[in-house]
MARVEXSE-251337 format. One line per 5 residues: number of its first residue (from 0); for each residue x, y, z of N, C-alpha, C. Coordinates in steps of 0.001 Angstrom, whole numbers, padded with zeros to 6 digits, always signed. Example, Ala and Ser with C-alpha at 12.3 -4.5 7.8 and 13.67 -1.06 7.14 Angstrom:
% MARVEXSE-251337
0	+013190:-005690:+007800:+012300:-004500:+007800:+013200:-003300:+007800 | +012850:-002250:+007080:+013670:-001060:+007140:+012900:+000030:+007870
% end
This chain:
% MARVEXSE-251337
0	-007030:+223547:-111268:-007019:+222096:-111220:-005891:+221580:-112116 | -005067:+220728:-111595:-003927:+220192:-112333:-004372:+219050:-113244 | -003824:+219045:-114453:-004146:+217962:-115388:-003006:+216975:-115536 | -001912:+217202:-114798:-000794:+216267:-114888:-001137:+214994:-114125 | -000612:+213855:-114593:-000923:+212590:-113925:-000357:+212568:-112509
5	-001021:+211841:-111638:-000555:+211712:-110262:+000783:+210992:-110251 | +001677:+211466:-109405:+002991:+210836:-109297:+002876:+209593:-108421 | +003234:+208469:-108996:+003169:+207200:-108278:+004514:+206918:-107625 | +004525:+206173:-106528:+005803:+205816:-105912:+006608:+204906:-106850 | +007922:+205041:-106787:+008793:+204215:-107634:+008614:+202744:-107283
10	+008481:+201927:-108311:+008345:+200479:-108143:+008922:+199822:-109386 | +010173:+199437:-109316:+010872:+198890:-110475:+010218:+197614:-110993 | +009410:+196955:-110188:+008742:+195735:-110632:+007499:+196013:-111471 | +007064:+197260:-111497:+005918:+197653:-112312:+006392:+198039:-113710 | +005763:+197475:-114729:+006168:+197794:-116103:+005907:+199251:-116448
15	+005042:+199919:-115702:+004720:+201321:-115967:+005675:+202290:-115274 | +006540:+201796:-114418:+007415:+202676:-113641:+008611:+203137:-114465 | +008844:+204437:-114453:+009958:+204996:-115231:+011321:+204628:-114651 | +011355:+204097:-113433:+012639:+203681:-112868:+013242:+202521:-113646 | +012409:+201765:-114353:+012920:+200630:-115131:+013898:+201070:-116207
20	+013601:+202160:-116882:+014499:+202648:-117922:+015849:+203035:-117353 | +015836:+203768:-116249:+017091:+204171:-115613:+017857:+202951:-115116 | +017143:+201986:-114535:+017798:+200764:-114067:+018439:+200024:-115232 | +017737:+199971:-116344:+018293:+199312:-117529:+019564:+200018:-117999 | +019568:+201333:-118013:+020752:+202073:-118457:+021956:+201782:-117563
25	+021719:+201615:-116282:+022795:+201378:-115317:+023269:+199930:-115340 | +022343:+198993:-115544:+022703:+197575:-115439:+022910:+196900:-116787 | +022790:+197652:-117862:+023045:+197060:-119173:+024521:+196686:-119275 | +024820:+195874:-120237:+026199:+195406:-120437:+027190:+196562:-120436 | +026895:+197598:-121189:+027844:+198696:-121338:+027627:+199807:-120318
30	+026411:+199977:-119846:+026132:+201045:-118886:+026902:+200872:-117591 | +026835:+199682:-117024:+027535:+199418:-115773:+029040:+199533:-115912 | +029574:+198971:-116990:+031025:+199040:-117198:+031488:+200476:-117407 | +030708:+201254:-118145:+031064:+202655:-118388:+031036:+203440:-117088 | +030001:+203228:-116287:+029914:+203942:-115011:+031072:+203585:-114086
35	+031410:+202313:-114010:+032500:+201900:-113123:+033842:+202409:-113648 | +034032:+202424:-114962:+035268:+202982:-115523:+035408:+204450:-115135 | +034322:+205198:-115225:+034356:+206607:-114823:+034598:+206740:-113323 | +034012:+205853:-112536:+034184:+205898:-111077:+035632:+205639:-110686 | +036277:+204714:-111369:+037654:+204348:-111028:+038677:+205385:-111473
40	+038277:+206297:-112329:+039193:+207316:-112823:+039298:+208465:-111823 | +040521:+208909:-111580:+040737:+210038:-110669:+040339:+211367:-111299 | +040279:+211387:-112615:+039974:+212618:-113343:+038926:+212322:-114408 | +038271:+213366:-114931:+037348:+213138:-116046:+038071:+212430:-117192 | +037314:+211670:-117971:+037910:+210876:-119046:+037454:+211380:-120406
45	+038370:+211368:-121347:+038017:+211662:-122731:+037372:+210426:-123347 | +036655:+210640:-124439:+035922:+209571:-125102:+036842:+208401:-125463 | +037961:+208688:-126137:+038865:+207622:-126588:+039466:+206867:-125406 | +039756:+207575:-124341:+040299:+206944:-123138:+039267:+205990:-122531 | +038035:+206429:-122515:+036950:+205604:-121988:+036711:+204386:-122871
50	+036783:+204584:-124179:+036602:+203466:-125115:+037707:+202424:-124925 | +038932:+202865:-124695:+040032:+201916:-124459:+039844:+201167:-123138 | +039336:+201859:-122141:+039139:+201244:-120825:+038048:+200171:-120872 | +036959:+200466:-121596:+035839:+199523:-121706:+036053:+198719:-122986 | +036913:+197748:-122905:+037317:+196954:-124064:+036110:+196300:-124734
55	+036035:+196428:-126057:+034985:+195774:-126822:+033808:+196660:-127176 | +033684:+197820:-126559:+032560:+198712:-126851:+032852:+199494:-128132 | +031841:+199632:-128981:+032011:+200402:-130216:+031829:+201888:-129922 | +032312:+202724:-130829:+032130:+204169:-130681:+030647:+204513:-130562 | +029850:+203913:-131420:+028413:+204198:-131435:+027756:+203811:-130114
60	+028076:+202632:-129613:+027473:+202168:-128365:+027935:+203023:-127187 | +029202:+203414:-127177:+029690:+204272:-126099:+028988:+205627:-126145 | +028815:+206173:-127335:+028097:+207450:-127475:+026678:+207336:-126950 | +025987:+206261:-127321:+024609:+206055:-126856:+024558:+205879:-125339 | +025484:+205107:-124821:+025522:+204846:-123380:+025770:+206130:-122606
65	+026741:+206917:-123055:+027041:+208177:-122376:+025860:+209141:-122446 | +025188:+209183:-123591:+024016:+210057:-123732:+022903:+209623:-122775 | +022686:+208311:-122643:+021660:+207814:-121718:+022014:+208169:-120276 | +023279:+207976:-119911:+023704:+208282:-118551:+023615:+209779:-118275 | +023946:+210585:-119273:+023834:+212036:-119120:+022362:+212433:-118955
70	+021490:+211868:-119768:+020054:+212167:-119687:+019483:+211773:-118330 | +019970:+210673:-117769:+019498:+210194:-116467:+020134:+210953:-115296 | +021033:+211893:-115591:+021663:+212680:-114539:+022803:+211983:-113838 | +023370:+210954:-114472:+024428:+210175:-113838:+025820:+210519:-114353 | +025888:+211172:-115503:+027179:+211552:-116080:+027081:+212974:-116620
75	+028223:+213632:-116660:+028286:+214964:-117255:+029248:+214946:-118426 | +028924:+215753:-119401:+029744:+215921:-120603:+030205:+217369:-120598 | +031532:+217576:-120567:+032084:+218924:-120512:+032888:+219199:-121773 | +032451:+220219:-122518:+033170:+220648:-123730:+034285:+221601:-123327 | +035473:+221389:-123886:+036612:+222286:-123662:+036959:+222930:-124996
80	+037015:+224240:-125009:+037291:+224943:-126264:+038781:+225191:-126459 | +039592:+224336:-125898:+041042:+224415:-126096:+041357:+224023:-127533 | +042604:+224139:-127900:+043013:+223719:-129241:+043856:+222465:-129076 | +043443:+221330:-129591:+042156:+221109:-130247:+041037:+220992:-129208 | +039810:+221278:-129622:+038687:+221137:-128696:+038525:+219668:-128291
85	+038069:+219447:-127084:+037815:+218074:-126645:+036689:+218048:-125621 | +036221:+216835:-125349:+035112:+216611:-124425:+035578:+215645:-123344 | +035209:+215939:-122112:+035483:+215052:-120983:+034170:+214549:-120410 | +034223:+213361:-119834:+033059:+212769:-119182:+033417:+212436:-117743 | +032468:+212626:-116859:+032650:+212257:-115454:+031286:+211921:-114863
90	+031314:+211299:-113709:+030068:+210975:-113019:+029601:+212172:-112201 | +028317:+212317:-112098:+027717:+213298:-111202:+027713:+212698:-109794 | +027360:+213467:-108779:+027218:+212863:-107448:+026229:+211690:-107448 | +025132:+211825:-108186:+024176:+210716:-108305:+024830:+209514:-108980 | +025579:+209758:-110050:+026272:+208681:-110749:+027276:+207972:-109857
95	+028014:+208745:-109050:+028957:+208144:-108105:+028240:+207275:-107085 | +027106:+207756:-106611:+026334:+206996:-105620:+025851:+205672:-106204 | +025398:+205708:-107445:+024885:+204495:-108084:+026018:+203575:-108536 | +027158:+204142:-108910:+028286:+203328:-109376:+028941:+202539:-108245 | +028815:+203018:-107019:+029470:+202339:-105889:+029014:+200886:-105735
100	+027701:+200595:-105686:+027313:+199179:-105584:+027641:+198384:-106850 | +027696:+199056:-108010:+028108:+198354:-109231:+029560:+197908:-109117 | +030404:+198770:-108563:+031809:+198425:-108355:+031925:+197251:-107388 | +031136:+197265:-106335:+031130:+196143:-105387:+030706:+194855:-106086 | +029675:+194936:-106914:+029204:+193765:-107658:+030295:+193233:-108583
105	+030945:+194124:-109327:+032012:+193708:-110241:+033151:+193053:-109467 | +033545:+193646:-108350:+034617:+193062:-107535:+034232:+191678:-107023 | +032983:+191512:-106617:+032522:+190214:-106120:+032535:+189168:-107229 | +032058:+189534:-108408:+032070:+188596:-109540:+033507:+188195:-109868 | +034424:+189160:-109883:+035823:+188836:-110174:+036412:+187922:-109098
110	+036086:+188178:-107828:+036602:+187358:-106732:+036044:+185940:-106765 | +034827:+185788:-107230:+034163:+184484:-107244:+034163:+183837:-108628 | +034973:+184359:-109541:+034960:+183877:-110918:+035250:+182386:-111020 | +036188:+181895:-110243:+036522:+180469:-110305:+035300:+179613:-109968 | +034569:+179991:-108946:+033368:+179255:-108551:+032290:+179358:-109636
115	+032153:+180518:-110240:+031171:+180711:-111316:+031516:+179830:-112510 | +032786:+179826:-112900:+033215:+179010:-114043:+033008:+177527:-113765 | +033275:+177113:-112532:+033057:+175713:-112155:+031570:+175363:-112257 | +030710:+176235:-111769:+029262:+175991:-111840:+028801:+175904:-113291 | +029334:+176752:-114147:+028977:+176711:-115568:+029412:+175400:-116204
120	+030614:+174973:-115855:+031139:+173716:-116388:+030268:+172541:-115951 | +029895:+172516:-114688:+029033:+171446:-114168:+027666:+171471:-114843 | +027099:+172638:-115011:+025801:+172772:-115674:+025885:+172249:-117099 | +026939:+172661:-117812:+027101:+172232:-119204:+027246:+170715:-119310 | +027955:+170099:-118363:+028094:+168639:-118357:+026738:+167970:-118165
125	+025947:+168483:-117254:+024639:+167894:-116949:+023632:+168096:-118075 | +023822:+169115:-118876:+022849:+169431:-119921:+023387:+169196:-121331 | +024476:+168449:-121420:+025031:+168119:-122743:+024142:+167074:-123399 | +023881:+167251:-124644:+023028:+166342:-125448:+022322:+165402:-124570
% end
Protein backbone atom coordinates (compact mmCIF):
# COMPACT_ATOMS: atom_id res chain seq x y z
CA UNK A 1 0.00 0.00 0.00
CA UNK A 2 1.45 3.36 -1.03
CA UNK A 3 1.67 6.13 1.55
CA UNK A 4 2.54 8.88 -0.90
CA UNK A 5 -0.15 11.52 -1.45
CA UNK A 6 -2.36 11.17 -4.50
CA UNK A 7 -1.15 13.18 -7.46
CA UNK A 8 -3.65 15.90 -8.25
CA UNK A 9 -4.05 17.44 -11.70
CA UNK A 10 -2.17 20.71 -12.20
CA UNK A 11 -4.30 23.75 -11.41
CA UNK A 12 -2.38 27.00 -11.15
CA UNK A 13 -5.43 28.68 -9.59
CA UNK A 14 -5.21 26.38 -6.56
CA UNK A 15 -2.96 27.66 -3.78
CA UNK A 16 -1.93 24.06 -3.08
CA UNK A 17 -0.71 23.39 -6.63
CA UNK A 18 3.05 23.18 -7.07
CA UNK A 19 2.73 24.69 -10.55
CA UNK A 20 2.37 28.09 -8.88
CA UNK A 21 5.99 28.10 -7.77
CA UNK A 22 7.26 27.25 -11.24
CA UNK A 23 4.94 29.85 -12.78
CA UNK A 24 6.27 32.45 -10.36
CA UNK A 25 9.87 31.62 -11.28
CA UNK A 26 9.09 32.06 -14.98
CA UNK A 27 6.93 35.18 -14.71
CA UNK A 28 8.84 37.03 -12.02
CA UNK A 29 10.55 40.26 -12.97
CA UNK A 30 13.93 38.62 -13.41
CA UNK A 31 12.89 35.07 -14.31
CA UNK A 32 11.19 35.99 -17.56
CA UNK A 33 13.92 38.39 -18.64
CA UNK A 34 16.63 35.84 -17.85
CA UNK A 35 14.85 33.11 -19.78
CA UNK A 36 14.30 35.33 -22.82
CA UNK A 37 17.93 36.52 -22.73
CA UNK A 38 19.05 32.89 -22.81
CA UNK A 39 16.55 32.12 -25.59
CA UNK A 40 17.82 34.96 -27.77
CA UNK A 41 21.42 33.84 -27.43
CA UNK A 42 22.80 31.58 -30.16
CA UNK A 43 25.21 30.01 -27.68
CA UNK A 44 25.29 29.30 -23.95
CA UNK A 45 25.96 32.44 -21.91
CA UNK A 46 28.43 33.09 -19.14
CA UNK A 47 27.19 34.66 -15.92
CA UNK A 48 28.72 38.11 -16.56
CA UNK A 49 27.39 38.15 -20.12
CA UNK A 50 23.92 37.33 -18.86
CA UNK A 51 24.15 39.99 -16.15
CA UNK A 52 25.07 42.61 -18.77
CA UNK A 53 22.19 41.52 -21.01
CA UNK A 54 19.61 41.72 -18.19
CA UNK A 55 20.33 45.31 -17.21
CA UNK A 56 19.66 46.15 -13.57
CA UNK A 57 19.83 42.63 -12.11
CA UNK A 58 22.24 42.14 -9.20
CA UNK A 59 24.70 39.25 -9.03
CA UNK A 60 22.79 37.78 -6.11
CA UNK A 61 19.41 37.98 -7.83
CA UNK A 62 20.79 36.50 -11.05
CA UNK A 63 22.34 33.62 -9.08
CA UNK A 64 19.03 32.96 -7.32
CA UNK A 65 17.06 33.20 -10.55
CA UNK A 66 19.38 30.81 -12.39
CA UNK A 67 19.27 28.34 -9.49
CA UNK A 68 15.44 28.42 -9.50
CA UNK A 69 15.31 27.90 -13.26
CA UNK A 70 17.83 25.07 -13.01
CA UNK A 71 15.83 23.42 -10.19
CA UNK A 72 12.65 23.70 -12.28
CA UNK A 73 14.40 21.99 -15.22
CA UNK A 74 14.33 25.08 -17.43
CA UNK A 75 18.03 25.96 -17.46
CA UNK A 76 21.29 24.07 -17.35
CA UNK A 77 24.53 25.08 -15.70
CA UNK A 78 27.66 23.66 -17.34
CA UNK A 79 31.03 23.83 -15.58
CA UNK A 80 34.09 24.03 -17.86
CA UNK A 81 37.41 23.04 -16.35
CA UNK A 82 39.37 25.14 -18.82
CA UNK A 83 41.89 27.68 -17.61
CA UNK A 84 40.40 29.77 -16.21
CA UNK A 85 37.41 27.64 -15.22
CA UNK A 86 34.03 29.06 -16.17
CA UNK A 87 30.32 28.27 -16.15
CA UNK A 88 27.84 28.55 -19.00
CA UNK A 89 24.06 28.71 -18.80
CA UNK A 90 21.53 27.68 -21.42
CA UNK A 91 17.89 26.72 -21.64
CA UNK A 92 16.77 23.12 -21.64
CA UNK A 93 14.21 21.97 -24.22
CA UNK A 94 11.54 22.64 -21.58
CA UNK A 95 12.99 26.10 -20.94
CA UNK A 96 12.97 26.87 -24.67
CA UNK A 97 9.35 25.77 -24.91
CA UNK A 98 8.33 28.00 -22.00
CA UNK A 99 10.48 30.95 -23.11
CA UNK A 100 8.81 31.12 -26.53
CA UNK A 101 5.49 32.63 -25.31
CA UNK A 102 7.46 34.91 -22.96
CA UNK A 103 9.36 36.25 -25.97
CA UNK A 104 6.05 36.80 -27.78
CA UNK A 105 4.70 38.65 -24.73
CA UNK A 106 7.80 40.86 -24.49
CA UNK A 107 7.63 41.66 -28.22
CA UNK A 108 3.94 42.56 -27.91
CA UNK A 109 4.56 44.85 -24.92
CA UNK A 110 7.39 46.58 -26.80
CA UNK A 111 5.20 46.98 -29.92
CA UNK A 112 2.31 48.40 -27.89
CA UNK A 113 4.42 50.52 -25.53
CA UNK A 114 3.13 53.82 -26.88
CA UNK A 115 -0.47 52.78 -26.22
CA UNK A 116 0.45 51.52 -22.73
CA UNK A 117 2.22 54.78 -21.86
CA UNK A 118 -0.76 56.77 -23.12
CA UNK A 119 -3.15 54.70 -20.98
CA UNK A 120 -0.94 55.24 -17.93
CA UNK A 121 -0.85 58.97 -18.57
CA UNK A 122 -4.64 59.12 -18.89
CA UNK A 123 -5.11 57.07 -15.73
CA UNK A 124 -2.73 59.30 -13.79
CA UNK A 125 -4.60 62.42 -14.96
CA UNK A 126 -7.94 60.97 -13.86
CA UNK A 127 -6.61 59.90 -10.47
CA UNK A 128 -4.48 62.94 -9.62
CA UNK A 129 -5.31 64.40 -6.20
